[in-house]
N, C-alpha and C positions, 0 to 999 in steps of 0.2 A: 183829561189830558191825554194826548196821544203818546204812545211809546214807539220807538223805531228800532228796527233790527236790520243788520247788513250781512249779506253773504257775498263773498268774492267768487267770481266765476273762474274756472281754471284758465290759465293764460294760454293753454295749448288748444283752445277751441279754434278749429279752422274749417273752412268750407273749401272742398276740393272738387273741381269739375262741376260746380253748381249744385252739388248734393248737400242740402242743408238739414237733412233729417237728423243726423247725429247731434249737432249743437241744439237744434230745435227741441229734440226729445229731452235732452239734459235740462234745458231751461224750463220746459213745461213740467218736468218732474219736480224740480226745485220749487216752482211756483205753486204746484198742487200740494206739496208737502207743507209749505208755510200756510197755505189757505186752510188746510185741515186743522191747523192749530189756531185759526182765527185771525191770521194776518192777511193784509191785502198789499199788493204791489203799489208802491208810491212812485218809484222812478228807477230807471236804470242809469247808473252814474259811471263816469270814467274818472279814475283817480290816477294822477301821474306821480310816481315815486322816483326820486332821484337818489341814486346810490353813488357816493363819492368813491374814487379809486382807493385801493389799498395802499399801504405804505410804499412797497416796492414799485408797484405799477405807477403810482403817483410820481415817483422819482423819475420814471422813464417817460413821463408826459401823457399818461392816459387821462382822458377827460372823464368827468362824471357821466354815468349812464342813466338815462331816464326810461322807465318802464311804465306803460299804461296798464292799469288793472280795471276791469269792468266788474261792477258789483250791482247786486239787486238790493234795493232799499225797500223795506216793508214797514208798514205801520199798523198799529192796532190801538183801539181805545181801551183803556183799563181804568 
C-alpha cells in the first residue's frame, strides 16, 4: 500500500524578469531531499484556502480572502 507525504511550497516564490533559477533550485532541492528518503513525486497540486474575515473587519464588509497554496505530493511504497 502506498503512503503519501505533502510539502507546501513557500507562497513567496516569484519569477522576476524571466529568471527562474531561484524557484527551480528550491523545488529541485526539495525533490532531491525527498528522493534520498525513498519518496517519488506523485503530483504538484494547488490547494485554495479561504479565510473568513475577522470580527471587526467582517462588520465593515470585508469579504473572505482565498489564497492558493502549491504543494508537492510524494508517494512511497511501504
